[in-house]
C-alpha positions in Angstrom: 11.5 98.7 168.2 12.0 95.4 170.1 9.9 96.2 173.1 6.2 96.2 172.3 3.5 98.2 174.2 1.4 95.0 174.8 1.9 91.3 174.6 0.1 89.9 171.5 -2.0 86.7 171.7 0.9 84.7 170.2 3.4 85.8 172.9 4.7 83.3 175.5 4.4 84.9 178.9 5.3 84.4 182.5 4.4 86.2 185.8 6.9 87.3 188.4 6.4 88.9 191.8 7.2 92.6 191.6 10.3 93.6 193.5 12.2 96.8 193.8 14.0 97.8 190.5 13.3 94.3 189.0 11.6 95.7 185.9 14.6 97.9 184.9 17.1 95.1 185.5 15.1 92.6 183.4 14.7 95.1 180.6 18.5 95.7 180.5 19.3 92.0 180.6 16.8 91.2 177.8 18.1 94.0 175.6 21.7 92.8 176.1 21.2 89.1 175.8 18.2 88.4 173.5 17.3 89.4 169.9 13.6 89.1 169.5 10.5 91.2 170.4 9.4 91.3 174.1 7.0 93.0 176.4 7.2 93.8 180.1 3.9 94.8 181.7 2.3 95.0 185.1 -0.7 93.0 186.2 -2.8 92.5 189.3 -3.1 88.8 190.3 -5.4 87.2 192.9 -3.3 84.9 195.1 -4.5 81.8 197.0 -5.5 84.0 200.1 -7.8 86.1 197.9 -5.6 89.2 198.0 -4.4 91.1 195.1 -0.6 91.4 194.4 1.3 93.3 191.7 3.1 91.1 189.3 5.3 91.7 186.3 4.3 89.9 183.1 7.2 89.2 180.8 6.4 88.0 177.3 8.4 87.0 174.3 7.4 86.5 170.7 9.8 83.6 170.3 9.1 80.7 172.8 12.8 79.8 172.7 13.7 83.2 174.1 11.4 82.6 177.1 13.1 79.3 177.8 16.6 80.9 177.6 15.4 83.8 179.8 14.1 81.4 182.5 17.3 79.4 182.5 19.9 82.2 182.2 18.6 85.4 183.7 20.4 86.0 187.0 17.7 88.3 188.3 15.2 85.4 188.6 17.2 83.6 191.3 16.1 85.9 194.1 
């Protein structure tokens, strides 16, 4: 059980703008390339123009995995 239902307070997280099919692609990449526990969730974020936007929150238990994810995941380049 590597994917948790929620990100614990000790998880390192980042927010991404939600795009078509991004959640499934990220989940597959994480399961293939990383070893630790992670969480992918959805969150409403208030932007600078006071409008709500859907964002994906990706969190990792090990901070090193978040760093590797941000550097190596090809889906973040779009």
